[in-house]
Structure formats: C-alpha cells, structure tokens
DOKOL-501164 format. One line per 2 residues: number of its first residue (from 1); their letters; for each residue x, y, z of C-alpha. Coordinates in nm, 3 decimals. Each point is the difference from the previous one (the first is absolute). Example, Ala and Ser with C-alpha at 12.3 -4.5 7.8 and 13.67 -1.06 7.14 Angstrom:
<sites>
1> as> 1.230/-0.450/0.780 ~ 0.137/0.344/-0.066 .
</sites>
This chain:
<sites>
1> xx> 0.000/0.000/0.000 ~ 0.148/0.330/-0.105 .
3> xx> 0.044/0.269/0.261 ~ 0.089/0.362/-0.055 .
5> xx> 0.357/0.087/0.082 ~ 0.076/0.244/0.284 .
7> xx> 0.095/0.259/-0.262 ~ -0.346/0.002/-0.156 .
9> xx> -0.286/0.201/0.143 ~ -0.273/-0.143/-0.222 .
11> xx> -0.218/-0.241/0.196 ~ -0.029/-0.356/-0.123 .
13> xx> -0.337/-0.161/-0.073 ~ -0.171/-0.181/0.286 .
15> xx> 0.206/-0.304/0.105 ~ -0.295/-0.236/0.029 .
17> xx> -0.103/0.100/-0.350 ~ 0.351/-0.074/-0.124 .
19> xx> -0.008/-0.335/0.175 ~ -0.318/-0.095/-0.181 .
21> xx> 0.156/0.103/-0.330 ~ 0.316/-0.198/0.071 .
23> xx> -0.196/-0.311/0.086 ~ -0.193/0.043/-0.323 .
25> xx> 0.318/0.028/-0.201 ~ 0.129/-0.321/0.150 .
27> xx> -0.320/-0.180/-0.096 ~ 0.006/0.163/-0.343 .
29> xx> -0.324/0.196/0.028 ~ -0.049/0.341/0.157 .
31> xx> -0.358/0.123/-0.027 ~ -0.154/0.331/0.096 .
33> xx> -0.267/-0.194/0.190 ~ 0.265/-0.164/0.220 .
35> xx> 0.162/0.334/0.074 ~ -0.335/0.163/0.074 .
37> xx> -0.096/-0.286/0.230 ~ 0.302/0.062/0.222 .
39> xx> -0.048/0.375/-0.019 ~ -0.362/-0.034/0.112 .
41> xx> 0.118/-0.133/0.336 ~ 0.153/0.340/0.077 .
43> xx> 0.339/-0.145/0.094 ~ 0.206/0.145/-0.282 .
45> xx> 0.233/0.291/0.067 ~ -0.116/0.322/-0.169 .
47> xx> 0.245/0.147/-0.249 ~ -0.034/0.332/0.184 .
49> xx> 0.150/-0.136/0.320 ~ 0.364/0.042/0.100 .
51> xx> 0.041/-0.264/0.268 ~ -0.177/-0.315/0.122 .
53> xx> 0.034/-0.082/0.370 ~ -0.100/-0.319/0.175 .
55> xx> -0.035/-0.089/0.368 ~ -0.040/-0.347/0.150 .
57> xx> 0.030/-0.151/0.345 ~ 0.125/-0.342/-0.105 .
59> xx> -0.016/-0.166/0.347 ~ 0.319/-0.125/0.157 .
61> xx> 0.225/-0.002/-0.306 ~ -0.234/-0.238/-0.183 .
63> xx> 0.130/0.125/-0.337 ~ 0.351/-0.139/0.045 .
65> xx> 0.088/-0.322/-0.185 ~ 0.026/-0.285/0.039 .
67> xx> -0.216/-0.041/0.311 ~ -0.218/0.311/-0.004 .
69> xx> -0.357/-0.102/-0.076 ~ -0.050/0.309/-0.217 .
71> xx> 0.321/0.009/-0.198 ~ -0.155/-0.129/-0.323 .
73> xx> -0.312/0.216/0.025 ~ 0.215/0.303/0.084 .
75> xx> 0.200/-0.051/-0.320 ~ -0.317/-0.022/-0.207 .
77> xx> -0.155/0.304/0.165 ~ 0.299/0.232/-0.038 .
79> xx> 0.036/-0.103/-0.365 ~ -0.367/0.076/-0.064 .
81> xx> -0.006/0.330/0.192 ~ 0.347/0.104/-0.123 .
83> xx> 0.048/0.269/0.269 ~ 0.266/0.268/0.008 .
85> xx> 0.021/0.019/0.381 ~ -0.104/-0.269/0.248 .
87> xx> -0.052/0.034/0.375 ~ -0.006/-0.334/0.183 .
89> xx> -0.073/-0.069/0.363 ~ 0.077/-0.301/0.222 .
91> xx> 0.325/-0.087/-0.171 ~ 0.143/-0.092/0.335 .
93> xx> 0.355/-0.122/-0.046 ~ 0.297/0.235/-0.033 .
95> xx> 0.254/0.005/-0.281 ~ -0.252/-0.059/-0.278 .
97> xx> 0.067/0.302/-0.224 ~ 0.228/-0.190/-0.237 .
99> xx> -0.232/-0.301/-0.008 ~ -0.307/0.209/-0.080 .
101> xx> 0.188/0.192/-0.269 ~ 0.103/-0.327/-0.165 .
103> xx> -0.356/-0.134/0.020 ~ -0.140/0.310/-0.167 .
105> xx> 0.274/-0.008/-0.263 ~ -0.123/-0.348/-0.087 .
107> xx> -0.371/0.086/0.011 ~ 0.022/0.327/-0.196 .
109> xx> 0.341/0.046/-0.165 ~ 0.088/0.367/-0.055 .
111> xx> 0.162/0.151/-0.305 ~ 0.376/0.041/-0.039 .
113> xx> 0.078/-0.257/0.271 ~ -0.124/0.224/0.279 .
115> xx> -0.115/-0.149/0.330 ~ -0.293/0.083/0.224 .
117> xx> 0.081/0.224/0.297 ~ -0.097/-0.121/0.348 .
119> xx> -0.016/0.176/0.338 ~ -0.109/-0.159/0.328 .
121> xx> -0.089/0.137/0.344 ~ -0.141/-0.245/0.256 .
123> xx> -0.250/-0.219/-0.191 ~ -0.060/0.269/-0.263 .
125> xx> 0.154/-0.037/-0.345 ~ 0.006/0.253/-0.284 .
127> xx> 0.084/-0.135/-0.345 ~ 0.043/0.232/-0.297 .
129> xx> 0.087/-0.044/-0.366 ~ 0.134/0.357/0.011 .
131> xx> 0.300/0.123/0.201 ~ -0.038/0.130/0.353 .
133> xx> 0.174/0.332/0.067 ~ 0.004/-0.088/0.367 .
135> xx> -0.149/-0.249/0.243 ~ -0.130/0.069/0.349 .
137> xx> -0.270/-0.076/0.252 ~ -0.034/-0.071/0.367 .
139> xx> -0.060/-0.269/0.260 ~ -0.308/0.160/0.152 .
141> xx> -0.143/-0.221/0.277 ~ 0.158/-0.298/0.181 .
143> xx> -0.191/-0.327/-0.016 ~ 0.221/-0.291/0.109 .
145> xx> -0.064/-0.334/-0.171 ~ 0.221/-0.243/0.195 .
147> xx> -0.210/-0.294/-0.120 ~ 0.125/0.079/-0.350 .
149> xx> 0.356/0.060/0.113 ~ -0.039/0.379/-0.029 .
151> xx> 0.009/0.143/0.354 ~ 0.091/0.345/-0.137 .
153> xx> -0.267/0.021/-0.271 ~ -0.157/0.342/-0.064 .
155> xx> -0.289/0.105/-0.215 ~ 0.136/0.265/-0.231 .
157> xx> 0.003/0.146/-0.348 ~ 0.234/-0.003/-0.299 .
159> xx> 0.041/0.308/-0.218 ~ 0.175/0.071/-0.328 .
161> xx> 0.022/0.285/-0.248 ~ -0.056/-0.167/-0.336 .
163> xx> 0.128/0.156/-0.325 ~ -0.277/-0.029/-0.259 .
165> xx> 0.086/-0.003/-0.371 ~ -0.211/0.314/-0.060 .
167> xx> 0.253/0.204/0.199 ~ -0.207/0.016/0.318 .
169> xx> 0.082/-0.152/0.338 ~ -0.253/-0.197/0.203 .
171> xx> 0.020/-0.037/0.378 ~ -0.133/-0.344/0.094 .
173> xx> -0.062/-0.105/0.361 ~ -0.096/-0.363/0.063 .
175> xx> -0.128/-0.083/0.347 ~ -0.147/-0.279/0.208 .
177> xx> -0.196/0.105/0.306 ~ -0.094/-0.207/0.305 .
179> xx> -0.305/-0.222/-0.030 ~ -0.277/-0.050/0.256 .
181> xx> -0.292/0.197/0.142 ~ 0.120/0.042/0.361 .
183> xx> 0.095/0.331/0.158 ~ 0.369/-0.093/0.001 .
185> xx> -0.020/-0.095/-0.369 ~ -0.153/0.337/-0.085 .
187> xx> 0.263/0.178/0.210 ~ 0.282/-0.169/-0.192 .
189> xx> -0.165/0.082/-0.333 ~ -0.034/0.362/0.106 .
191> xx> 0.367/0.024/0.099 ~ 0.091/-0.149/-0.335 .
193> xx> -0.219/0.245/-0.193 ~ 0.136/0.293/0.201 .
195> xx> 0.354/-0.114/-0.084 ~ -0.078/-0.011/-0.374 .
197> xx> -0.141/0.354/0.002 ~ 0.300/0.128/0.196 .
199> xx> 0.238/-0.168/-0.242 ~ -0.169/0.153/-0.305 .
201> xx> 0.002/0.340/0.171 ~ 0.375/-0.039/0.051 .
203> xx> 0.084/-0.101/-0.360 ~ -0.208/0.288/-0.130 .
205> xx> 0.229/0.231/0.194 ~ 0.290/0.157/-0.186 .
207> xx> 0.247/-0.086/0.276 ~ -0.057/-0.379/-0.016 .
209> xx> 0.279/-0.205/-0.162 ~ -0.259/-0.169/-0.224 .
211> xx> -0.213/0.307/-0.059 ~ -0.247/-0.044/-0.287 .
213> xx> -0.071/0.264/-0.263 ~ -0.308/0.216/0.040 .
215> xx> -0.298/-0.170/-0.163 ~ 0.145/-0.352/0.000 .
217> xx> -0.289/-0.250/-0.033 ~ -0.049/-0.211/0.313 .
219> xx> -0.158/-0.345/0.035 ~ -0.052/-0.174/0.336 .
221> xx> -0.118/-0.357/-0.037 ~ -0.012/-0.332/0.175 .
223> xx> -0.181/-0.198/0.266 ~ -0.125/0.280/0.224 .
225> xx> -0.228/-0.235/0.192 ~ -0.288/0.246/-0.026 .
227> xx> -0.210/-0.232/0.218 ~ -0.368/0.097/-0.038 .
229> xx> -0.109/-0.090/0.354 ~ 0.275/0.207/0.163 .
231> xx> 0.105/0.362/-0.007 ~ 0.102/0.119/-0.347 .
233> xx> 0.190/0.295/0.146 ~ 0.342/-0.142/-0.107 .
235> xx> -0.117/-0.031/-0.360 ~ -0.152/0.349/0.017 .
237> xx> 0.334/0.135/0.124 ~ 0.162/-0.126/-0.320 .
239> xx> -0.269/0.176/-0.200 ~ -0.015/0.329/0.187 .
241> xx> 0.337/0.032/0.173 ~ -0.177/0.043/0.336 .
243> xx> 0.265/-0.133/0.240 ~ -0.143/-0.139/0.324 .
245> xx> 0.312/0.032/0.218 ~ 0.138/0.340/-0.097 .
247> xx> 0.229/0.006/0.303 ~ 0.189/-0.303/-0.132 .
249> xx> -0.041/0.044/-0.377 ~ -0.037/0.374/-0.048 .
251> xx> -0.278/0.211/-0.150 ~ -0.267/-0.110/-0.245 .
253> xx> 0.112/0.003/-0.361 ~ -0.208/-0.031/-0.316 .
255> xx> 0.198/-0.233/-0.226 ~ -0.145/0.115/-0.333 .
257> xx> 0.168/0.307/-0.148 ~ -0.313/0.214/-0.014 .
259> xx> -0.070/-0.045/0.372 ~ -0.296/-0.232/-0.052 .
261> xx> -0.049/-0.366/0.091 ~ 0.161/-0.289/-0.181 .
263> xx> -0.243/-0.195/-0.221 ~ -0.086/-0.368/0.033 .
265> xx> 0.008/-0.169/-0.342 ~ -0.271/-0.242/0.127 .
267> xx> 0.046/-0.273/-0.259 ~ -0.279/-0.250/-0.058 .
269> xx> 0.019/-0.366/-0.098 ~ 0.111/-0.023/-0.362 .
271> xx> -0.108/0.365/-0.042 ~ -0.367/-0.098/0.006 .
273> xx> -0.108/0.234/0.279 ~ -0.182/-0.282/0.179 .
275> xx> 0.237/-0.128/0.273 ~ 0.274/0.195/0.181 .
277> xx> 0.137/-0.235/0.266 ~ 0.372/-0.082/-0.007 .
279> xx> 0.002/-0.274/0.268 ~ -0.225/-0.300/0.041 .
281> xx> 0.012/-0.316/0.207 ~ -0.327/-0.192/0.023 .
283> xx> 0.157/-0.233/0.257 ~ 0.001/0.288/0.253 .
285> xx> -0.292/0.196/0.152 ~ 0.097/0.326/-0.169 .
287> xx> -0.167/0.160/-0.298 ~ 0.205/0.069/-0.314 .
289> xx> 0.156/0.346/0.042 ~ 0.197/0.265/-0.187 .
291> xx> 0.304/-0.024/0.229 ~ 0.247/0.104/-0.273 .
293> xx> 0.006/0.343/-0.162 ~ 0.175/0.209/-0.264 .
295> xx> 0.013/0.371/0.094 ~ 0.135/0.267/-0.234 .
297> xx> 0.057/0.374/-0.029 ~ -0.273/0.097/-0.245 .
299> xx> 0.125/0.357/-0.039 ~ 0.287/-0.124/-0.219 .
301> xx> -0.118/-0.337/-0.129 ~ -0.317/-0.158/-0.130 .
303> xx> -0.118/-0.359/0.026 ~ -0.084/-0.137/-0.345 .
305> xx> -0.100/-0.353/0.099 ~ -0.013/-0.210/0.319 .
307> xx> -0.103/-0.349/0.093 ~ 0.027/-0.280/0.254 .
309> xx> 0.095/-0.314/-0.192 ~ -0.240/-0.283/0.080 .
311> xx> 0.062/-0.295/-0.228 ~ -0.294/-0.190/0.150 .
313> xx> -0.245/0.225/-0.185 ~ 0.181/0.020/-0.335 .
315> xx> -0.145/-0.198/-0.288 ~ 0.185/-0.310/-0.122 .
317> xx> 0.075/0.174/-0.330 ~ 0.152/0.303/0.173 .
319> xx> 0.202/-0.219/0.233 ~ 0.142/-0.181/-0.299 .
321> xx> 0.070/0.326/-0.184 ~ 0.185/0.140/0.300 .
323> xx> 0.194/-0.314/0.086 ~ -0.171/-0.030/0.340 .
325> xx> -0.168/-0.284/0.186 ~ -0.327/0.045/0.183 .
327> xx> 0.151/-0.101/0.335 ~ 0.284/0.257/-0.022 .
329> xx> -0.191/0.234/0.234 ~ -0.026/-0.269/0.268 .
331> xx> 0.248/-0.088/0.269 ~ 0.132/-0.354/-0.057 .
333> xx> -0.304/-0.081/-0.213 ~ -0.248/0.016/0.290 .
335> xx> -0.331/0.127/-0.152 ~ -0.093/0.156/0.334 .
337> xx> 0.331/0.176/0.057 ~ 0.115/0.292/-0.212 .
339> xx> 0.206/0.182/0.262 ~ 0.097/0.328/-0.174 .
341> xx> -0.057/0.081/-0.366 ~ 0.226/0.206/-0.229 .
343> xx> -0.091/0.368/-0.047 ~ 0.099/0.189/-0.315 .
345> xx> -0.019/0.367/-0.101 ~ 0.109/0.176/-0.317 .
347> xx> 0.105/0.364/0.041 ~ 0.056/0.289/-0.233 .
349> xx> 0.247/0.258/0.129 ~ -0.145/0.345/-0.066 .
351> xx> 0.214/0.235/-0.207 ~ -0.039/0.271/0.266 .
353> xx> 0.147/-0.217/0.275 ~ 0.324/0.197/0.035 .
355> xx> -0.128/0.356/-0.008 ~ -0.369/-0.005/0.088 .
357> xx> 0.048/0.084/0.365 ~ 0.315/0.212/-0.003 .
</sites>
C-alpha cells in the first residue's frame, strides 16, 4: 500500500479504500460497487484529513506474539485501519519499544526503509509512522501491582510531538486512568487528570524545554475510565482544564488555544451513530460504557471522520474486503467479552493553526 512520503503535503486517499482496491487487484477485479460497499461503512479516511489516530486498551499486552491472545487480530486491525499514530494502553512490560517498532514494521512497512517510532511511559505506548521531535510524559499516580511483579507501577501518560508531513506538529498525549467507581478510584483519576492539565500548561509556556509552538494541535486520548456510575469530574477536567487540587497542581488552564473546552470526538460503532460504548464484558454486571475517549483542540483542527471498530457488526463481505475476522473485536474469541474496542479519528489541521490566536 502506497503511503505519502514525509516531504509531500498532499493527503493520500482513505487507507481502507486503498486496501479494498489492493485486494481487488490481487483477485483481478476491482469494481466500483466493491469500493462503494466499503465506503458506505464510513470507515475510510477522508482525503481532506491530515492524520489518522487510533487508541486501544489491549489488555495486559495481549497483542504481543507468540502468546498474546490478540496478536493476530491486532495485526489484522492495524492493517485495516492503517493509522498514522497509535496510543495503546496496558502494554505492561518494560523494554518493548524496539519489539513494537519491529512488529509495526512487519505489519505496515514504511517507505524508504523507515521504521515506526515508539515511546512508552508506564503502560502507555505511542507509536507513530512520523518522527517525534521529542518524547515526554509523567508518572502521575502510584498504584502498586506486586501481584504482577510491579510494586512501583504508576498510572501515567505518554506524550510526543509528532512531525506531520504537511509541515505541522501534533502534540499527542496517550493516557490510562484508574478504573473503578469507588471514592479512592475517582480521587486517583482526578489527580491524574490534574497532572495532565498541569503538564500541558507547562509545555505551552515559552520557558519549558519542550515548549510547543503557539497553535499546535493537541490530542488527548486513551482509556480515561469515564465510569458512568461514578463522578465524571476527572474527565471533565481534561475537557475544561478545571483543576481540582490547585494547591498541588496550580491554577485552572483551558487546554485549547482559544480558551474554550477541548472537544470529545465521540466516535460511534463503525460510524453508524447507533452505539458509542468502547468497553463491554457481558460476563460482568456492568453495562457497556464509553470508557475511552479522543479529545482534541477544535480551534486548530477539525475531525473529518471517527469510529469505534466493532467487527462483530460488520457484514461478511466487508470483513472479507478489509481482511478482518468477525471475532477480531473479541477478547480471546469469547462472544461475551469484548474488553476495550479500538477508537479511530481522522483530523484535518486547519490552515490558521499557527497564527489564528496570536
């Protein structure tokens, strides 16, 4: 599959559309009907978009071969989605940057022998086909996991400034917040959210060593554990910049450049607008919920398409066209157990992003 080179600013056609065409070429027959069928699902990347981002809590490193129960479905899904930047959560073992880069090089080889770039903080992983000007992040809240051999584990977030081929930079922050509906769970999520807002406030300051340019597009994504039967104040902090503990984390700070709230992309299943949950486990007494989110600075970027990939509701023809299997959305093939689903958003960087708010 051809990709644009970093030197080109013209956006490629939607990757899922290209995949359908490639499969048709292999079989010797590409038809407009086949292309339209895939396009009708709303999963193709619009030509007007500049970057496709994907987020997925993959559950305890399940994507890693040879023993990870999701390693084959992960390969199929990333090939079908063909993202530019990926944020993963629950990749729990250290020293995996080289391994993940090699895996991605095999799944989606890049032009000119380039390799995928990988940055990890705690269980958060950022993977990018484009270079990272710098890498950062923070270990936000301690949560020891001695039963997993990680007595010093922290929930945290990974950040990177990604160089897009259109000449813009993109600040990406991948995070994994504490689960649970108890008061202590909410407190840890709030501390984590406060830490993210403080960190963004710092890098937007001219004196910071990794200071970002005025108007740099910002995406915060990941498993935020926006638990519906508990306080959503931590999630709202990420939207509004309303810090709960200002004594520890400093004053409130609106992350978007125009002083307004961040926007939730709110993707729906296969872009149908019918289901929005990102986590489901029918073996547990909890309703499917939108625990995972993609937030973005809408003053300098626009969402062109967004979806939660649910292979269980794709037609057999579309699954075949996209090289997917129906059970790819499930965890270890259990029809009652999805765990988390992949979220995808396509963004257009607005031409006024550098100067609009000077």
